[in-house]
KOLTI-720171 format. One record per residue (C-alpha): chain; x negated, y, z negated. Coordinates in steps of 0.001 Angstrom, whole numbers, plus 500000, padded with zeros to 6 digits. Layout:
residues N
+---+--------+--------+--------+
| c |      u |      v |      w |
+---+--------+--------+--------+
| A |      X |      Y |      Z |
...
+---+--------+--------+--------+
This chain:
residues 302
+---+--------+--------+--------+
| c |      u |      v |      w |
+---+--------+--------+--------+
| A | 049753 | 318371 | 105963 |
| A | 049502 | 321328 | 103575 |
| A | 047222 | 323179 | 106011 |
| A | 049681 | 322610 | 108854 |
| A | 052581 | 324030 | 106810 |
| A | 050519 | 327091 | 105976 |
| A | 049797 | 327542 | 109679 |
| A | 053513 | 327304 | 110484 |
| A | 054347 | 330025 | 107929 |
| A | 051712 | 332300 | 109458 |
| A | 053128 | 331716 | 112940 |
| A | 056675 | 332446 | 111755 |
| A | 055547 | 335708 | 110149 |
| A | 053756 | 336699 | 113350 |
| A | 056908 | 335914 | 115350 |
| A | 058984 | 338230 | 113187 |
| A | 056485 | 341026 | 113775 |
| A | 056480 | 340455 | 117555 |
| A | 060285 | 340538 | 117753 |
| A | 060530 | 343687 | 115599 |
| A | 058041 | 345465 | 117847 |
| A | 059947 | 344402 | 120976 |
| A | 056950 | 342429 | 122243 |
| A | 058806 | 339080 | 122445 |
| A | 062298 | 337653 | 122608 |
| A | 063519 | 335770 | 119527 |
| A | 063286 | 332426 | 121355 |
| A | 059948 | 333075 | 123014 |
| A | 058259 | 334157 | 119805 |
| A | 058169 | 330564 | 118483 |
| A | 057048 | 328625 | 121557 |
| A | 054187 | 326139 | 121224 |
| A | 051990 | 328484 | 123277 |
| A | 052686 | 331377 | 120962 |
| A | 052144 | 329338 | 117820 |
| A | 049022 | 327523 | 118917 |
| A | 050507 | 324333 | 117409 |
| A | 050957 | 321089 | 119337 |
| A | 053860 | 318745 | 118691 |
| A | 051468 | 316325 | 116988 |
| A | 050460 | 319075 | 114554 |
| A | 054012 | 319142 | 113247 |
| A | 053798 | 315535 | 111956 |
| A | 051028 | 313888 | 109979 |
| A | 049644 | 310484 | 110995 |
| A | 050681 | 307734 | 108538 |
| A | 048210 | 305884 | 106352 |
| A | 048701 | 302247 | 107401 |
| A | 047665 | 298895 | 105894 |
| A | 047826 | 295310 | 107230 |
| A | 047873 | 292027 | 105278 |
| A | 048533 | 288386 | 106167 |
| A | 051360 | 287166 | 103911 |
| A | 051844 | 283686 | 105450 |
| A | 050339 | 281410 | 108087 |
| A | 052690 | 283008 | 110630 |
| A | 053330 | 286503 | 109271 |
| A | 051412 | 289786 | 109018 |
| A | 052897 | 292700 | 107095 |
| A | 052226 | 296282 | 108166 |
| A | 052867 | 298948 | 105528 |
| A | 052628 | 302737 | 105390 |
| A | 053693 | 305698 | 103279 |
| A | 057127 | 306924 | 104366 |
| A | 057939 | 310649 | 104309 |
| A | 061469 | 312019 | 104412 |
| A | 060553 | 314591 | 107067 |
| A | 060115 | 311746 | 109570 |
| A | 062908 | 310016 | 111483 |
| A | 061093 | 306774 | 112239 |
| A | 057923 | 304888 | 113072 |
| A | 056346 | 303007 | 115965 |
| A | 053946 | 300086 | 115550 |
| A | 051421 | 299145 | 118241 |
| A | 049370 | 295930 | 118403 |
| A | 046263 | 294655 | 120195 |
| A | 044113 | 291507 | 120171 |
| A | 040947 | 293656 | 120160 |
| A | 040080 | 296749 | 118163 |
| A | 039198 | 298716 | 121307 |
| A | 041666 | 296863 | 123518 |
| A | 045012 | 297861 | 124980 |
| A | 047713 | 298499 | 122373 |
| A | 051340 | 297648 | 123128 |
| A | 054335 | 298780 | 121131 |
| A | 055783 | 295880 | 119143 |
| A | 058301 | 297728 | 116966 |
| A | 060251 | 300993 | 116844 |
| A | 061942 | 301732 | 113523 |
| A | 064746 | 304293 | 113334 |
| A | 064667 | 304602 | 109536 |
| A | 062862 | 307377 | 107682 |
| A | 062738 | 305364 | 104430 |
| A | 061416 | 302045 | 105779 |
| A | 057755 | 301575 | 104895 |
| A | 057000 | 297965 | 105929 |
| A | 057404 | 295759 | 108975 |
| A | 056624 | 292037 | 109415 |
| A | 055033 | 290744 | 112588 |
| A | 056129 | 287115 | 112964 |
| A | 054996 | 286657 | 116561 |
| A | 051447 | 285763 | 115592 |
| A | 049234 | 282678 | 115883 |
| A | 047470 | 281119 | 112902 |
| A | 043768 | 281936 | 112846 |
| A | 044018 | 284917 | 115217 |
| A | 043062 | 288444 | 114174 |
| A | 045427 | 291221 | 115244 |
| A | 044877 | 294984 | 115254 |
| A | 047567 | 297591 | 114564 |
| A | 048129 | 301330 | 114536 |
| A | 051230 | 303289 | 113545 |
| A | 052650 | 306689 | 114428 |
| A | 055657 | 308605 | 113163 |
| A | 058301 | 310374 | 115206 |
| A | 060972 | 312991 | 114628 |
| A | 063974 | 314132 | 116617 |
| A | 064114 | 317881 | 117257 |
| A | 066462 | 320193 | 119100 |
| A | 064773 | 322140 | 121901 |
| A | 066255 | 325341 | 123253 |
| A | 066910 | 325567 | 126997 |
| A | 066172 | 329142 | 128112 |
| A | 067028 | 331106 | 131232 |
| A | 064428 | 332795 | 133423 |
| A | 064399 | 335797 | 131114 |
| A | 063744 | 333690 | 128059 |
| A | 067257 | 333819 | 126565 |
| A | 069047 | 330819 | 125091 |
| A | 071314 | 328732 | 127347 |
| A | 071614 | 325319 | 125723 |
| A | 069706 | 322765 | 123619 |
| A | 068423 | 319245 | 124123 |
| A | 067025 | 316559 | 121826 |
| A | 063326 | 315842 | 122108 |
| A | 061163 | 313314 | 120262 |
| A | 058045 | 314585 | 118538 |
| A | 055259 | 312083 | 117759 |
| A | 052394 | 312253 | 115295 |
| A | 048908 | 311093 | 116159 |
| A | 048158 | 307416 | 115461 |
| A | 047013 | 306063 | 112125 |
| A | 043611 | 304487 | 111729 |
| A | 043375 | 300967 | 113197 |
| A | 044042 | 298193 | 110652 |
| A | 043763 | 294441 | 111129 |
| A | 044591 | 291067 | 109560 |
| A | 044205 | 287381 | 110400 |
| A | 046684 | 284669 | 109405 |
| A | 045398 | 281612 | 107544 |
| A | 046625 | 278297 | 106176 |
| A | 046926 | 278149 | 102397 |
| A | 044215 | 276262 | 100484 |
| A | 045502 | 272814 | 099393 |
| A | 045670 | 271820 | 095737 |
| A | 044275 | 268290 | 095184 |
| A | 044305 | 265742 | 092327 |
| A | 042664 | 262268 | 092194 |
| A | 043396 | 259283 | 089943 |
| A | 042336 | 255629 | 089812 |
| A | 045213 | 253172 | 090298 |
| A | 043708 | 249789 | 089570 |
| A | 039970 | 249055 | 089635 |
| A | 039326 | 249641 | 093344 |
| A | 041866 | 252276 | 094442 |
| A | 042000 | 256054 | 094033 |
| A | 045254 | 257877 | 094735 |
| A | 044976 | 261431 | 096069 |
| A | 047922 | 263823 | 095749 |
| A | 048302 | 267374 | 097083 |
| A | 050956 | 270000 | 097712 |
| A | 052289 | 270362 | 101247 |
| A | 050766 | 273315 | 103106 |
| A | 053308 | 275280 | 105145 |
| A | 052486 | 275315 | 108842 |
| A | 049918 | 272499 | 108623 |
| A | 049712 | 269895 | 111394 |
| A | 047747 | 267552 | 109133 |
| A | 044887 | 267165 | 106660 |
| A | 041252 | 266043 | 106536 |
| A | 039987 | 264249 | 103410 |
| A | 036323 | 264155 | 102398 |
| A | 034638 | 261899 | 099793 |
| A | 031284 | 262552 | 098141 |
| A | 028574 | 260088 | 099166 |
| A | 026105 | 259958 | 096284 |
| A | 023497 | 258101 | 098360 |
| A | 023419 | 260831 | 101020 |
| A | 024146 | 263667 | 098593 |
| A | 026950 | 265181 | 100673 |
| A | 030643 | 264872 | 101536 |
| A | 031785 | 262737 | 104465 |
| A | 035223 | 262619 | 106052 |
| A | 037073 | 259428 | 105130 |
| A | 040545 | 260138 | 106494 |
| A | 042430 | 262368 | 108940 |
| A | 046163 | 262609 | 108353 |
| A | 048135 | 263767 | 111380 |
| A | 051396 | 264682 | 109655 |
| A | 051786 | 268005 | 107870 |
| A | 054513 | 266685 | 105545 |
| A | 052281 | 263967 | 104020 |
| A | 051424 | 264659 | 100377 |
| A | 049370 | 261645 | 099202 |
| A | 046913 | 258964 | 100314 |
| A | 045215 | 256031 | 098562 |
| A | 041529 | 255340 | 099116 |
| A | 040075 | 251842 | 098565 |
| A | 036689 | 252101 | 096863 |
| A | 033892 | 249639 | 096123 |
| A | 034026 | 247556 | 092941 |
| A | 030733 | 249118 | 091879 |
| A | 032234 | 252629 | 091969 |
| A | 033507 | 253980 | 088662 |
| A | 033621 | 257651 | 089673 |
| A | 034732 | 259359 | 092880 |
| A | 034935 | 262979 | 094081 |
| A | 037100 | 264319 | 096904 |
| A | 038108 | 267519 | 098665 |
| A | 040714 | 268218 | 101332 |
| A | 041522 | 270871 | 103929 |
| A | 044611 | 271478 | 106025 |
| A | 044562 | 272096 | 109752 |
| A | 046930 | 273464 | 112366 |
| A | 046624 | 272772 | 116078 |
| A | 046782 | 276072 | 118024 |
| A | 046334 | 276111 | 121812 |
| A | 044675 | 272696 | 121695 |
| A | 042210 | 273641 | 118940 |
| A | 042279 | 272958 | 115205 |
| A | 042465 | 275946 | 112859 |
| A | 041354 | 274958 | 109331 |
| A | 042150 | 276166 | 105832 |
| A | 039387 | 276517 | 103271 |
| A | 038586 | 273384 | 101290 |
| A | 040439 | 272568 | 098106 |
| A | 038676 | 272490 | 094787 |
| A | 036858 | 269195 | 094193 |
| A | 039062 | 266554 | 092553 |
| A | 037284 | 263875 | 090474 |
| A | 038519 | 260455 | 089373 |
| A | 036919 | 258159 | 086782 |
| A | 037748 | 254505 | 086197 |
| A | 039090 | 254034 | 082682 |
| A | 037499 | 250890 | 081156 |
| A | 039541 | 249299 | 078383 |
| A | 037620 | 248607 | 075193 |
| A | 037513 | 244997 | 074046 |
| A | 039606 | 244268 | 070974 |
| A | 037680 | 243529 | 067785 |
| A | 037892 | 239943 | 066642 |
| A | 039595 | 239538 | 063280 |
| A | 037398 | 237145 | 061301 |
| A | 040323 | 236348 | 059073 |
| A | 042645 | 235193 | 061831 |
| A | 044082 | 231689 | 061950 |
| A | 041493 | 230341 | 064438 |
| A | 038321 | 231280 | 062434 |
| A | 036135 | 228625 | 060796 |
| A | 036145 | 228094 | 057028 |
| A | 034782 | 225391 | 054679 |
| A | 036241 | 223108 | 052024 |
| A | 034803 | 220691 | 049453 |
| A | 035651 | 217061 | 048805 |
| A | 037299 | 217787 | 045500 |
| A | 038330 | 221445 | 045543 |
| A | 041663 | 223065 | 046511 |
| A | 040189 | 226236 | 048039 |
| A | 038616 | 227093 | 051384 |
| A | 035511 | 229262 | 051529 |
| A | 033088 | 231271 | 053628 |
| A | 029952 | 229353 | 054660 |
| A | 027810 | 231264 | 052160 |
| A | 030046 | 230726 | 049112 |
| A | 028327 | 229302 | 045976 |
| A | 031084 | 226765 | 045469 |
| A | 029841 | 224826 | 048505 |
| A | 026707 | 223542 | 046711 |
| A | 028020 | 220028 | 046271 |
| A | 029806 | 219536 | 049572 |
| A | 030590 | 221638 | 052714 |
| A | 033212 | 220438 | 055151 |
| A | 033893 | 222542 | 058309 |
| A | 037542 | 223192 | 059144 |
| A | 039612 | 225859 | 060915 |
| A | 041429 | 228354 | 058752 |
| A | 044793 | 227452 | 060230 |
| A | 044243 | 223762 | 059556 |
| A | 043083 | 224449 | 055990 |
| A | 046229 | 226450 | 055301 |
| A | 048352 | 223704 | 056887 |
| A | 046813 | 221150 | 054492 |
| A | 047652 | 223253 | 051457 |
| A | 044261 | 224867 | 050782 |
| A | 044174 | 228464 | 049480 |
| A | 041499 | 231158 | 050062 |
| A | 038725 | 231385 | 047511 |
| A | 039065 | 234433 | 045238 |
| A | 035289 | 234795 | 045000 |
| A | 034139 | 234874 | 048686 |
| A | 037535 | 235992 | 050104 |
| A | 037369 | 234204 | 053478 |
+---+--------+--------+--------+
């Protein structure tokens, strides 16, 4: 753009010289032919970018310059295909535009050009000013940019509910027609599809697993039906579930149902190895011994 401005200043200086020497009329001195500049030279092509921001939206952005009056966006389904205008923006400060007429999974190509409104002098046959009219000056097109819309990757969690069921939970994916769930098969060493859900609003599913399974791994992907074909998201991260086995409670040897021993003459109850059981050793439950008035031995502490 700097080089173009320098060229314009040179042309203007040359025009002044031509007029002062009587070699051109004031209006004719600055014609496109005299300047050697085309209309496209007067505006620089924008630097455009394209990015998919949703499953049904592509955003086109560019650097806006205050010397422009607006921008035109053109779109094609092929890089070297036919481009059709999809937007005309009459705002010099706008630097983005969202294309919402797109299909999920389809790549689109874009190019942008700027335009400016200028007043053109209408001259008579001798080259003198008569009137003016508004003309639109366009820049050349930007480089071609492209983007493809995609479904968002699901987020999956897995948890055992009971001994033979695993509950899978995920966040709803906008635009999805449904989901496909895969479970790892350790015998085959790969994932196999175990469920297809045909409703995009579904957010959980419970899988019944074998009693011998204590661990399970899953992954999920969303899909959208477009023109009779399924367009898939990438797979979620693997979600693992492990069966939580409750530890058996330790038996309290001093509880009321444990076995103790008494003697024929004593008033205490004892452990089976106590030295006071040399003369006699009668088996009895702790609870029954307490009920009959016996007390624990202070030596063996049953």
